[in-house]
Backbone as JSON, one array per atom type, in Angstrom:
{
  "sequence": "XXXXXXXXXXXXXXXXXXXXXXXXXXXXXXXXXXXXXXXXXXXXXXXXXXXXXXXXXXXXXXXXXXXXXXXXXXXXXXXXXXXXXXXXXXXXXXXXXXXXXXXXXXXXXXXXXXXXXXXXXXXXXXXXXXXXXXXXXXXXXXXXXXXXXXXXXXXXXXXXXXXXXXXXXXXXXXXXXXXXXXXXXXXXXXXXXXXXXXXXXXXXXXXXXXXXXXXXXXXXXXXXXXXXXXXXXXXXXXXXXXXXXXXXXXXXXXXXXXXXXXXXXXXXXXXXXXXXXXXXXXXXXX",
  "N": [[8.91, -14.53, 25.92], [9.44, -11.8, 25.52], [12.21, -11.98, 25.63], [12.73, -13.43, 23.29], [11.9, -11.58, 21.39], [13.83, -9.52, 21.71], [16.12, -10.96, 21.1], [15.68, -11.54, 18.41], [15.68, -8.93, 17.41], [18.33, -8.02, 17.98], [19.88, -9.89, 16.56], [19.03, -9.33, 13.97], [19.9, -6.71, 13.7], [22.6, -7.18, 13.75], [23.04, -8.4, 11.33], [22.23, -6.38, 9.57], [23.67, -4.32, 10.52], [26.39, -4.04, 9.8], [26.34, -2.21, 8.1], [27.12, 0.65, 7.56], [27.09, 1.8, 5.14], [24.57, 1.54, 4.28], [22.91, 3.67, 4.61], [22.57, 7.24, 4.36], [22.92, 9.18, 6.29], [22.61, 9.94, 9.84], [19.44, 9.41, 11.41], [16.71, 10.73, 13.19], [13.76, 9.68, 14.23], [10.88, 11.13, 15.03], [8.29, 10.34, 15.25], [6.63, 7.67, 15.7], [4.63, 4.71, 15.79], [3.24, 1.71, 17.27], [3.83, -1.75, 16.26], [2.78, -4.94, 14.95], [4.95, -6.52, 14.65], [7.41, -5.76, 16.29], [10.22, -6.15, 16.49], [11.11, -6.49, 13.83], [10.27, -4.01, 12.84], [11.91, -2.15, 14.25], [14.4, -3.03, 13.41], [14.26, -2.55, 10.66], [14.12, 0.23, 10.69], [16.62, 0.85, 11.82], [18.27, -0.13, 9.79], [17.9, 1.76, 7.86], [19.19, 3.93, 8.81], [18.17, 5.12, 11.1], [18.73, 6.24, 14.32], [17.7, 7.15, 16.68], [14.49, 6.99, 18.12], [11.17, 8.07, 18.67], [8.54, 6.74, 20.33], [5.06, 6.18, 20.46], [2.34, 4.47, 21.66], [0.0, 1.91, 22.66], [0.12, 1.54, 26.23], [0.98, -0.95, 27.24], [2.1, -2.26, 24.95], [4.07, -0.45, 24.36], [6.0, -0.77, 26.31], [7.47, -2.9, 25.43], [9.23, -1.86, 23.67], [12.44, -1.06, 23.82], [15.57, 0.59, 24.47], [18.64, -0.16, 22.75], [22.15, -0.87, 22.34], [22.47, 0.01, 19.83], [20.25, 1.45, 18.94], [18.38, 4.1, 20.13], [15.52, 4.4, 22.15], [12.77, 6.43, 22.78], [10.06, 7.1, 24.94], [6.61, 7.84, 24.74], [3.58, 9.46, 26.01], [0.48, 8.64, 25.18], [-2.37, 10.53, 24.82], [-5.5, 12.28, 24.94], [-7.24, 9.08, 24.98], [-9.55, 8.16, 22.78], [-12.52, 6.68, 23.75], [-10.96, 5.02, 25.18], [-9.22, 3.74, 23.5], [-6.47, 3.08, 21.22], [-6.25, 4.97, 18.32], [-6.96, 3.6, 15.08], [-5.47, 1.06, 15.58], [-6.96, 0.02, 17.69], [-6.33, -1.01, 20.19], [-6.42, -1.21, 23.81], [-5.51, 1.77, 25.35], [-4.56, 2.06, 27.97], [-4.19, -0.08, 30.82], [-6.46, -0.02, 32.43], [-8.44, 0.76, 30.72], [-9.23, 3.39, 30.52], [-9.83, 6.74, 29.23], [-8.37, 8.96, 29.98], [-5.38, 9.13, 31.65], [-4.5, 9.08, 35.14], [-3.19, 12.08, 36.41], [-1.35, 12.04, 38.57], [-0.33, 9.44, 38.46], [0.89, 9.61, 35.96], [2.93, 11.46, 36.47], [4.49, 9.99, 38.23], [5.43, 7.98, 36.52], [7.01, 9.51, 34.85], [9.0, 10.35, 36.65], [10.16, 7.89, 37.11], [11.44, 7.46, 34.79], [10.05, 6.39, 32.62], [8.54, 7.78, 30.83], [9.26, 9.91, 28.26], [8.35, 11.94, 26.72], [5.35, 13.86, 26.1], [2.8, 12.7, 24.21], [1.46, 10.87, 21.51], [-0.6, 13.68, 21.41], [-4.0, 13.48, 21.36], [-6.29, 15.08, 21.17], [-7.8, 16.03, 19.04], [-8.94, 13.74, 17.91], [-10.69, 13.19, 19.86], [-12.41, 15.19, 19.53], [-12.08, 17.66, 20.69], [-10.5, 20.8, 21.63], [-6.98, 21.59, 21.31], [-6.33, 23.26, 23.33], [-8.05, 22.66, 25.36], [-9.05, 22.56, 28.73], [-8.88, 20.11, 29.98], [-6.51, 19.03, 29.21], [-4.6, 20.42, 30.58], [-3.37, 19.5, 33.07], [-1.51, 17.63, 32.09], [0.04, 19.1, 30.32], [1.16, 20.76, 32.23], [2.77, 18.98, 33.69], [4.57, 18.27, 31.68], [5.85, 20.74, 31.24], [6.98, 21.15, 33.76], [8.88, 19.08, 33.94], [10.38, 19.45, 31.72], [9.63, 18.13, 29.32], [9.22, 17.39, 25.9], [6.3, 18.05, 23.88], [4.2, 16.39, 21.71], [1.78, 17.09, 19.35], [-1.14, 16.08, 17.65], [-1.99, 17.36, 14.51], [-3.93, 18.77, 11.81], [-5.25, 16.63, 9.28], [-6.79, 13.3, 9.21], [-6.39, 9.81, 8.5], [-8.51, 7.27, 6.91], [-10.77, 5.0, 8.7], [-10.06, 5.23, 11.42], [-11.52, 4.83, 13.68], [-12.68, 6.63, 15.46], [-15.35, 8.28, 16.13], [-15.79, 10.83, 17.08], [-13.95, 12.53, 15.96], [-12.72, 15.65, 14.76], [-11.85, 17.62, 12.15], [-11.4, 20.37, 12.13], [-10.47, 20.85, 14.66], [-7.84, 20.37, 14.51], [-6.36, 22.54, 13.85], [-3.48, 24.47, 14.1], [-3.59, 26.99, 15.36], [-5.18, 26.75, 17.53], [-3.62, 26.2, 19.64], [-2.73, 28.42, 20.92], [-3.67, 29.43, 23.46], [-2.62, 27.53, 25.2], [0.16, 27.87, 24.89], [0.43, 30.39, 25.87], [-0.33, 30.07, 28.51], [1.48, 28.17, 29.41], [4.39, 29.05, 29.18], [7.0, 28.0, 28.99], [6.87, 25.68, 27.66], [7.79, 23.22, 25.27], [6.74, 22.4, 22.11], [5.85, 20.17, 19.48], [4.35, 20.27, 16.29], [2.63, 17.84, 14.84], [2.67, 16.38, 11.6], [3.04, 18.79, 10.38], [0.89, 20.5, 10.47], [-0.69, 20.17, 8.22], [-3.86, 20.1, 6.57], [-3.46, 22.71, 7.36], [-1.19, 24.34, 6.87], [-0.23, 26.96, 6.44], [-1.16, 28.23, 8.74], [0.29, 26.81, 10.6], [2.93, 27.6, 9.99], [2.78, 30.35, 10.55], [2.24, 30.26, 13.3], [4.61, 29.09, 14.24], [6.45, 31.03, 13.6], [5.65, 32.99, 15.35], [5.97, 31.84, 17.85], [8.77, 30.8, 19.27], [9.36, 28.37, 20.53], [8.05, 26.4, 19.25], [7.96, 23.54, 17.19], [7.87, 21.51, 14.18], [6.87, 18.37, 12.85], [7.41, 16.43, 9.86], [5.98, 14.23, 9.11], [3.7, 12.21, 7.22], [3.39, 14.36, 5.36], [5.73, 13.82, 4.02], [5.21, 11.45, 2.84], [4.7, 9.97, -0.11], [2.53, 8.44, -0.87], [0.42, 9.62, 0.3], [0.7, 12.44, 0.32], [1.24, 14.24, -2.55], [4.42, 14.38, -4.24], [5.13, 16.84, -5.39], [3.53, 18.66, -3.97], [4.56, 18.25, -1.4], [7.17, 19.23, -1.77], [6.62, 21.94, -2.29], [5.48, 22.72, 0.13], [7.64, 22.35, 1.88], [9.41, 24.24, 0.85], [8.05, 26.52, 1.61], [8.26, 26.42, 4.43], [11.06, 26.65, 4.69], [11.52, 29.14, 3.47], [10.32, 30.72, 5.32], [12.18, 30.79, 7.28], [12.49, 28.61, 9.03], [14.11, 26.36, 9.23], [15.56, 25.34, 11.35], [13.77, 24.16, 13.01], [12.37, 22.07, 11.99], [11.37, 18.69, 11.86], [12.11, 15.24, 11.35], [9.77, 12.68, 10.71], [8.19, 9.49, 10.58], [5.71, 8.25, 10.97], [5.05, 5.56, 10.84], [5.19, 4.94, 8.13], [6.71, 3.47, 5.16], [10.02, 3.35, 5.78], [12.37, 3.73, 4.08], [11.2, 5.04, 1.92], [10.09, 7.49, 2.88], [12.34, 8.75, 3.85], [13.77, 9.0, 1.47], [12.13, 10.83, 0.18], [12.79, 13.27, 1.34], [15.49, 13.49, 0.67], [15.24, 13.85, -2.06], [14.58, 16.49, -2.4], [15.9, 18.9, -4.01], [16.5, 21.55, -3.5], [17.2, 21.73, -0.88], [20.0, 22.1, 1.22], [22.86, 20.05, 2.13], [23.47, 20.51, 4.76], [21.03, 21.53, 5.73], [19.46, 19.26, 5.44], [20.7, 17.55, 7.29], [20.0, 18.85, 9.62], [17.19, 18.54, 9.59], [16.88, 15.75, 9.54], [18.17, 14.88, 11.91], [19.57, 16.7, 13.73], [17.91, 18.88, 14.65], [15.89, 17.58, 16.12], [17.46, 16.48, 18.1], [18.1, 18.71, 19.55], [15.57, 19.52, 20.47], [14.9, 17.33, 22.1], [16.85, 17.48, 24.03], [17.37, 16.91, 26.73], [17.11, 14.24, 26.83]],
  "CA": [[8.47, -13.86, 24.69], [10.21, -10.57, 25.38], [13.59, -12.39, 25.32], [12.79, -13.8, 21.87], [11.81, -10.33, 20.63], [15.12, -8.82, 21.72], [17.08, -11.79, 20.38], [15.43, -11.31, 16.98], [16.1, -7.56, 17.11], [19.79, -7.91, 17.99], [20.41, -10.68, 15.44], [18.75, -8.6, 12.73], [20.8, -5.56, 13.66], [23.94, -7.66, 13.44], [23.08, -8.63, 9.89], [22.12, -5.1, 8.88], [24.46, -3.26, 11.11], [27.68, -3.77, 9.22], [25.92, -1.35, 7.05], [27.21, 2.1, 7.56], [26.85, 2.25, 3.78], [23.17, 1.33, 3.94], [22.18, 4.92, 4.78], [23.4, 8.39, 4.02], [23.21, 9.95, 7.49], [21.8, 9.56, 11.0], [18.05, 9.85, 11.39], [15.95, 10.74, 14.44], [12.35, 9.6, 13.87], [10.13, 11.64, 16.19], [6.86, 10.01, 15.16], [6.46, 6.25, 15.41], [3.65, 3.97, 16.58], [3.55, 0.31, 17.44], [3.74, -2.69, 15.15], [2.63, -6.34, 15.36], [6.29, -7.14, 14.61], [8.29, -4.66, 16.72], [11.62, -6.42, 16.19], [11.34, -6.16, 12.43], [10.1, -2.57, 12.67], [13.11, -1.47, 14.72], [15.51, -3.42, 12.55], [14.12, -1.81, 9.4], [14.49, 1.62, 10.97], [18.07, 0.89, 11.98], [18.88, -0.36, 8.49], [17.79, 2.98, 7.06], [19.95, 5.01, 9.43], [17.55, 5.67, 12.29], [19.52, 5.97, 15.52], [16.85, 7.48, 17.81], [13.09, 6.96, 17.72], [10.19, 8.42, 19.7], [7.43, 5.81, 20.13], [3.86, 6.28, 21.29], [1.33, 3.48, 21.32], [-0.61, 1.48, 23.92], [1.11, 1.49, 27.31], [1.54, -2.31, 27.33], [2.98, -2.52, 23.82], [5.2, 0.47, 24.39], [7.04, -1.27, 27.21], [8.31, -3.86, 24.72], [10.2, -1.09, 22.9], [13.49, -0.61, 24.72], [16.81, 0.98, 23.81], [19.77, -1.07, 22.66], [23.38, -0.13, 22.07], [22.4, 0.46, 18.44], [19.09, 2.31, 18.67], [17.8, 4.68, 21.35], [14.07, 4.5, 22.11], [12.13, 7.36, 23.7], [8.68, 6.66, 25.14], [5.63, 8.91, 24.89], [2.3, 9.2, 26.66], [-0.63, 8.91, 24.26], [-3.46, 11.08, 25.62], [-6.43, 11.29, 25.5], [-7.51, 7.93, 24.12], [-11.01, 8.1, 22.56], [-13.12, 5.41, 24.18], [-9.9, 4.21, 25.78], [-8.55, 2.96, 22.46], [-5.51, 3.69, 20.3], [-6.84, 5.06, 16.98], [-6.53, 2.66, 14.04], [-5.18, -0.31, 16.03], [-8.05, -0.41, 18.56], [-5.86, -1.55, 21.47], [-6.61, -0.37, 24.98], [-4.34, 2.61, 25.63], [-4.09, 1.77, 29.32], [-4.71, -1.35, 31.34], [-7.78, 0.16, 33.02], [-9.38, 1.11, 29.67], [-9.66, 4.79, 30.61], [-9.41, 7.69, 28.2], [-7.44, 9.93, 30.56], [-4.63, 8.58, 32.79], [-4.42, 9.96, 36.3], [-1.97, 12.89, 36.37], [-0.4, 11.59, 39.58], [0.33, 8.26, 37.9], [1.76, 10.07, 34.87], [4.12, 12.08, 37.04], [5.33, 8.92, 38.76], [6.1, 7.33, 35.39], [8.05, 10.44, 34.41], [10.08, 10.26, 37.63], [10.81, 6.58, 36.97], [12.1, 7.41, 33.49], [9.27, 5.61, 31.68], [7.92, 8.7, 29.88], [10.24, 10.9, 27.81], [7.63, 13.05, 26.1], [3.89, 13.75, 26.1], [2.38, 12.61, 22.83], [0.79, 11.82, 20.65], [-1.79, 14.29, 21.99], [-5.06, 13.1, 20.43], [-7.51, 15.85, 21.44], [-8.58, 16.14, 17.81], [-9.73, 12.52, 17.76], [-11.71, 13.29, 20.9], [-13.31, 16.26, 19.11], [-11.91, 18.83, 21.55], [-9.39, 21.67, 21.27], [-5.66, 21.41, 21.93], [-6.29, 24.11, 24.53], [-9.06, 22.25, 26.33], [-8.46, 22.54, 30.07], [-8.63, 18.73, 30.37], [-5.11, 18.73, 28.9], [-3.69, 21.27, 31.35], [-2.49, 18.77, 34.01], [-0.44, 16.95, 31.35], [0.95, 20.16, 29.87], [1.89, 21.24, 33.4], [3.82, 17.99, 33.97], [5.57, 18.4, 30.62], [6.63, 21.95, 31.5], [7.73, 20.96, 35.0], [10.0, 18.15, 33.74], [11.02, 19.79, 30.42], [9.32, 17.1, 28.34], [8.57, 17.87, 24.68], [4.92, 17.64, 23.68], [3.85, 16.22, 20.3], [0.33, 17.19, 19.21], [-1.67, 15.79, 16.32], [-2.64, 18.48, 13.82], [-4.31, 18.51, 10.43], [-6.27, 15.64, 8.93], [-6.57, 11.92, 9.63], [-6.74, 8.82, 7.48], [-9.78, 6.56, 7.15], [-10.82, 3.83, 9.58], [-9.36, 5.43, 12.7], [-12.37, 4.33, 14.74], [-12.98, 7.7, 16.42], [-16.46, 9.05, 15.55], [-15.78, 12.21, 17.55], [-12.88, 13.29, 15.3], [-13.09, 16.89, 14.08], [-10.67, 18.15, 11.47], [-11.17, 21.77, 12.51], [-9.75, 20.87, 15.93], [-6.42, 20.16, 14.22], [-5.74, 23.8, 13.43], [-2.45, 24.83, 15.08], [-3.88, 28.24, 16.1], [-5.87, 26.39, 18.76], [-2.63, 25.99, 20.69], [-2.31, 29.72, 21.45], [-3.94, 29.54, 24.9], [-1.67, 26.66, 25.9], [1.49, 28.49, 24.86], [0.39, 31.57, 26.74], [-0.43, 29.62, 29.91], [2.68, 27.4, 29.74], [5.36, 29.71, 28.29], [8.25, 27.26, 28.86], [6.57, 24.42, 27.0], [8.27, 22.97, 23.92], [5.72, 21.61, 21.43], [5.99, 20.02, 18.03], [3.1, 20.09, 15.57], [2.77, 16.68, 13.98], [2.18, 16.52, 10.22], [3.23, 20.16, 9.91], [-0.38, 21.23, 10.4], [-1.43, 19.96, 6.97], [-3.79, 21.13, 5.54], [-3.34, 24.06, 7.95], [0.25, 24.61, 6.83], [-0.01, 28.4, 6.61], [-1.35, 28.52, 10.16], [1.44, 26.2, 11.29], [4.09, 28.47, 9.78], [2.57, 31.6, 11.29], [2.4, 29.97, 14.72], [6.03, 28.85, 14.51], [7.13, 32.33, 13.54], [5.25, 33.78, 16.53], [6.35, 31.15, 19.08], [10.04, 30.13, 18.96], [9.46, 27.04, 21.13], [7.27, 25.48, 18.44], [8.59, 22.78, 16.12], [6.91, 20.75, 13.36], [7.41, 17.21, 12.14], [6.95, 16.38, 8.47], [5.35, 12.95, 8.82], [2.56, 12.25, 6.28], [3.76, 15.25, 4.27], [6.83, 13.2, 3.29], [4.75, 10.15, 2.34], [4.12, 10.21, -1.43], [1.26, 7.73, -1.0], [-0.61, 10.48, 0.89], [0.93, 13.81, -0.15], [2.04, 14.22, -3.78], [5.78, 14.89, -4.06], [5.16, 18.27, -5.73], [2.96, 19.39, -2.84], [5.53, 18.19, -0.32], [8.24, 20.16, -2.09], [6.15, 23.32, -2.11], [5.32, 22.95, 1.57], [8.97, 22.49, 2.47], [9.92, 25.54, 0.42], [7.38, 27.54, 2.44], [8.89, 26.38, 5.74], [12.43, 27.16, 4.58], [11.43, 30.57, 3.17], [9.91, 31.39, 6.57], [13.31, 30.77, 8.21], [12.19, 27.62, 10.07], [14.88, 25.14, 9.01], [16.09, 24.84, 12.62], [12.69, 23.59, 13.83], [11.68, 21.02, 11.25], [11.75, 17.38, 12.38], [11.74, 14.1, 10.54], [8.91, 11.67, 11.31], [7.71, 8.52, 9.59], [4.34, 7.83, 11.26], [4.95, 4.15, 10.43], [5.3, 4.75, 6.69], [7.92, 2.76, 4.75], [11.09, 4.28, 6.15], [13.22, 4.16, 2.96], [10.44, 5.93, 1.05], [9.93, 8.84, 3.43], [13.69, 9.33, 3.87], [14.09, 9.38, 0.09], [11.36, 12.03, -0.17], [13.57, 14.44, 1.77], [16.72, 13.55, -0.14], [14.9, 14.29, -3.42], [14.35, 17.94, -2.43], [17.2, 19.42, -4.46], [16.73, 22.9, -2.98], [17.74, 21.64, 0.47], [21.43, 21.84, 1.31], [23.18, 18.9, 2.99], [23.37, 20.99, 6.15], [19.61, 21.59, 6.08], [18.99, 17.88, 5.58], [21.19, 17.04, 8.58], [19.15, 19.44, 10.67], [15.85, 17.94, 9.56], [16.96, 14.32, 9.85], [18.68, 14.5, 13.23], [20.08, 17.71, 14.66], [16.84, 19.65, 15.28], [15.25, 16.73, 17.13], [18.39, 16.33, 19.22], [17.95, 19.93, 20.36], [14.26, 19.47, 21.14], [14.95, 16.29, 23.12], [18.23, 17.57, 24.54], [17.51, 16.3, 28.05], [16.81, 12.8, 26.73]],
  "C": [[9.29, -12.59, 24.46], [11.67, -10.89, 25.04], [13.72, -12.7, 23.83], [12.73, -12.56, 20.99], [13.16, -9.64, 20.57], [16.19, -9.63, 20.99], [16.94, -11.57, 18.88], [15.95, -9.94, 16.57], [17.62, -7.47, 17.0], [20.4, -8.69, 16.83], [20.2, -9.96, 14.12], [19.67, -7.41, 12.59], [22.21, -5.99, 13.29], [24.09, -7.87, 11.94], [23.11, -7.31, 9.13], [23.26, -4.18, 9.25], [25.82, -3.06, 10.54], [27.5, -2.58, 8.32], [25.97, 0.1, 7.28], [26.94, 2.65, 6.16], [25.39, 2.08, 3.37], [22.35, 2.6, 4.1], [23.14, 6.07, 4.58], [23.74, 9.23, 5.25], [22.3, 9.49, 8.63], [20.41, 10.16, 10.89], [17.47, 9.72, 12.79], [14.48, 10.79, 14.04], [11.52, 9.98, 15.09], [8.68, 11.17, 16.22], [6.69, 8.56, 14.72], [5.4, 5.66, 16.33], [3.99, 2.49, 16.55], [3.36, -0.52, 16.19], [3.5, -4.09, 15.69], [3.97, -7.08, 15.37], [7.32, -6.09, 15.01], [9.76, -4.9, 16.4], [11.97, -6.07, 14.77], [11.24, -4.66, 12.19], [11.36, -1.82, 13.08], [14.31, -1.8, 13.85], [15.46, -2.69, 11.21], [14.51, -0.35, 9.57], [16.01, 1.76, 11.07], [18.77, 0.75, 10.63], [18.82, 0.84, 7.58], [18.47, 4.17, 7.72], [19.33, 5.63, 10.66], [18.35, 5.25, 13.52], [18.77, 6.34, 16.8], [15.41, 7.51, 17.31], [12.21, 7.29, 18.91], [8.91, 7.64, 19.41], [6.27, 6.17, 21.03], [2.82, 5.31, 20.77], [0.65, 3.07, 22.63], [0.48, 1.32, 24.98], [1.77, 0.11, 27.38], [2.52, -2.56, 26.19], [4.24, -1.66, 23.87], [6.33, -0.04, 25.27], [7.93, -2.31, 26.55], [9.35, -3.17, 23.85], [11.23, -0.52, 23.86], [14.76, -0.31, 23.94], [17.8, -0.17, 23.77], [21.01, -0.22, 22.45], [23.36, 0.49, 20.67], [21.36, 1.55, 18.23], [18.47, 2.79, 19.97], [16.3, 4.86, 21.16], [13.59, 5.45, 23.19], [10.64, 7.03, 23.75], [7.75, 7.85, 25.4], [4.41, 8.49, 25.69], [1.2, 9.61, 25.69], [-1.84, 9.34, 25.08], [-4.18, 12.19, 24.85], [-6.66, 10.16, 24.51], [-9.02, 7.79, 23.94], [-11.57, 6.73, 22.85], [-12.07, 4.45, 24.75], [-9.05, 3.46, 24.79], [-7.5, 3.78, 21.71], [-6.17, 3.78, 18.93], [-6.17, 4.1, 16.01], [-6.32, 1.24, 14.57], [-6.27, -0.86, 16.95], [-7.62, -1.04, 19.86], [-6.31, -0.64, 22.62], [-5.35, 0.46, 25.2], [-3.7, 2.22, 26.96], [-4.8, 0.54, 29.84], [-6.13, -1.21, 31.88], [-8.83, 0.59, 31.99], [-9.84, 2.55, 29.68], [-9.13, 5.62, 29.46], [-8.3, 8.6, 28.69], [-6.7, 9.28, 31.73], [-4.59, 9.58, 33.94], [-3.12, 10.76, 36.27], [-0.92, 12.47, 37.39], [0.37, 10.37, 39.11], [1.3, 8.66, 36.8], [3.05, 10.65, 35.44], [5.06, 11.03, 37.63], [6.09, 8.2, 37.65], [7.22, 8.2, 34.84], [9.26, 10.34, 35.34], [10.86, 8.96, 37.5], [11.5, 6.42, 35.61], [11.37, 6.62, 32.43], [8.55, 6.47, 30.65], [8.94, 9.78, 29.55], [9.6, 12.09, 27.12], [6.13, 12.81, 26.22], [3.44, 13.76, 24.64], [2.18, 11.16, 22.44], [-0.44, 12.35, 21.36], [-2.91, 14.16, 20.96], [-6.37, 13.84, 20.68], [-8.41, 15.94, 20.22], [-9.46, 14.92, 17.58], [-10.86, 12.46, 18.78], [-12.73, 14.36, 20.53], [-13.21, 17.5, 19.97], [-10.64, 19.58, 21.14], [-8.1, 21.25, 21.95], [-5.55, 22.2, 23.22], [-7.39, 23.78, 25.52], [-8.39, 22.09, 27.69], [-8.23, 21.11, 30.59], [-7.17, 18.34, 30.15], [-4.14, 19.46, 29.83], [-2.83, 20.51, 32.35], [-1.31, 18.1, 33.31], [0.56, 17.96, 30.79], [1.79, 20.67, 31.05], [3.03, 20.28, 33.77], [4.94, 18.11, 32.94], [6.45, 19.63, 30.86], [7.52, 21.77, 32.72], [8.98, 20.12, 34.77], [10.7, 18.35, 32.39], [10.84, 18.67, 29.39], [8.73, 17.74, 27.09], [7.15, 17.32, 24.58], [4.64, 17.56, 22.18], [2.35, 16.16, 20.13], [-0.09, 16.87, 17.77], [-2.33, 17.04, 15.75], [-3.05, 18.02, 12.43], [-5.4, 17.47, 10.29], [-5.96, 14.27, 9.54], [-6.96, 11.0, 8.49], [-8.06, 8.14, 7.8], [-9.63, 5.47, 8.2], [-10.04, 4.01, 10.88], [-10.22, 5.04, 13.89], [-12.77, 5.35, 15.79], [-14.09, 8.6, 15.86], [-16.48, 10.51, 15.99], [-14.74, 13.09, 16.86], [-13.43, 14.52, 14.58], [-11.85, 17.51, 13.46], [-10.36, 19.58, 11.9], [-10.43, 21.89, 13.84], [-8.26, 20.58, 15.75], [-5.72, 21.4, 13.72], [-4.73, 24.24, 14.48], [-2.74, 26.1, 15.87], [-4.58, 27.94, 17.41], [-4.91, 26.17, 19.93], [-2.24, 27.29, 21.39], [-2.51, 29.81, 22.97], [-2.97, 28.69, 25.71], [-0.3, 27.32, 26.0], [1.55, 29.74, 25.72], [0.36, 31.16, 28.22], [0.83, 28.88, 30.36], [3.83, 27.9, 28.86], [6.67, 28.97, 28.11], [8.08, 25.94, 28.12], [7.17, 24.36, 25.6], [7.3, 21.99, 23.25], [6.13, 21.39, 19.98], [4.64, 19.62, 17.43], [3.29, 18.94, 14.58], [2.08, 16.91, 12.64], [2.28, 17.95, 9.71], [1.94, 20.93, 9.74], [-1.23, 20.9, 9.21], [-2.85, 19.46, 7.18], [-3.69, 22.57, 6.07], [-1.87, 24.48, 7.99], [0.55, 26.08, 7.06], [-0.15, 28.79, 8.07], [-0.19, 27.97, 10.99], [2.66, 27.12, 11.18], [3.95, 29.76, 10.57], [2.74, 31.4, 12.79], [3.88, 29.78, 15.08], [6.82, 30.15, 14.47], [6.84, 33.16, 14.79], [5.77, 33.18, 17.83], [7.62, 30.32, 18.82], [10.22, 28.77, 19.61], [8.64, 26.0, 20.36], [8.12, 24.85, 17.36], [7.49, 22.12, 15.28], [7.58, 19.52, 12.79], [6.73, 17.1, 10.78], [6.37, 15.03, 8.1], [4.06, 13.17, 8.03], [2.86, 13.17, 5.09], [4.84, 14.61, 3.4], [6.47, 11.83, 2.71], [4.05, 10.35, 0.99], [2.83, 9.45, -1.68], [0.1, 8.56, -0.46], [-0.52, 11.9, 0.35], [1.77, 13.77, -1.42], [3.39, 14.91, -3.59], [5.86, 16.38, -4.37], [4.62, 19.11, -4.59], [3.92, 19.4, -1.66], [6.67, 19.18, -0.55], [7.83, 21.6, -1.87], [5.97, 23.68, -0.64], [6.68, 23.17, 2.23], [9.62, 23.81, 2.06], [9.33, 26.66, 1.27], [7.99, 27.6, 3.83], [10.29, 27.01, 5.7], [12.41, 28.68, 4.33], [11.05, 31.37, 4.41], [11.02, 31.37, 7.61], [13.19, 29.73, 9.3], [13.01, 26.34, 9.95], [15.43, 24.54, 10.29], [15.03, 24.18, 13.49], [11.82, 22.61, 13.06], [12.25, 19.66, 11.66], [11.31, 16.29, 11.43], [10.84, 13.16, 11.34], [8.4, 10.74, 10.23], [6.24, 8.19, 9.75], [4.07, 6.44, 10.69], [4.92, 3.93, 8.92], [6.59, 3.99, 6.38], [9.11, 3.7, 4.88], [12.01, 4.65, 4.98], [12.53, 5.18, 2.06], [10.39, 7.35, 1.59], [11.29, 9.52, 3.63], [14.06, 9.82, 2.49], [13.35, 10.64, -0.33], [12.1, 13.3, 0.21], [14.82, 14.59, 0.91], [16.44, 14.08, -1.55], [14.66, 15.8, -3.52], [15.68, 18.64, -2.74], [17.52, 20.8, -3.91], [17.26, 22.89, -1.55], [19.24, 21.38, 0.41], [21.66, 20.61, 2.19], [23.09, 19.3, 4.46], [21.92, 21.05, 6.6], [19.04, 20.18, 6.26], [19.46, 17.27, 6.9], [20.35, 17.58, 9.73], [17.81, 18.73, 10.75], [15.89, 16.47, 9.99], [17.33, 14.03, 11.29], [18.91, 15.67, 14.19], [18.97, 18.49, 15.36], [16.14, 18.86, 16.37], [16.16, 16.55, 18.33], [18.33, 17.55, 20.13], [16.65, 19.89, 21.14], [14.27, 18.48, 22.3], [16.28, 16.31, 23.87], [18.42, 16.97, 25.92], [17.32, 14.8, 28.03], [17.92, 12.06, 26.01]]
}
């Protein structure tokens, strides 16, 4: 089965791949989850210019996502998993059905090269703070091995299947205690904090190791284009162009890429940073 998946992926890339003209520049997608059709998902990403992708989903499904000569795949650790499940898809996060993986096991996976970042951190879906001490063993591992940490912030869509979800726990200011306790930690705030964008910007200005991805914000089916433009202007005006990251969160990749290209106030250099260069700095050891 895995052989057939990779065969489909490579054949699709061959068809698409002549296509340097199919995209305008390289893209690093820092926010991707699993798909029932992983081969097609990766091929679609490649066809739109994605050259590196950071994937977090159930542990079993995640192992089917592997790098090729065309597309580099980075693997995350989704934690905690409310009721042991991946939100929305309902898969078991881990084979044992637990919400929290054993830190010792996590460290072994890091040493074996199976975990490249900690994320998506789902404390909000659990109804607890980003600074809850239950997360400290995982933050400590991330700091020890220089792994970036991606944390869910802001709101959530419907039907995620997590009755404990609390929107107020997605406020980026809740990360202060973590950043003080783990001063070498590099963190990116997923969804740019929305609707806590002002708090996200203030936190990034105060903590230079903080980044933000623009997933969901760049999806016109969720965030109106005018609102997205105003949010991006706020980030740029705050001097944060070097710490903004592109993410799709499984949205239609041509659409969310086009949303960035449509921002006429962004220079081509700023777009290169957002699409690829800033993420390459954050994941520089990967």
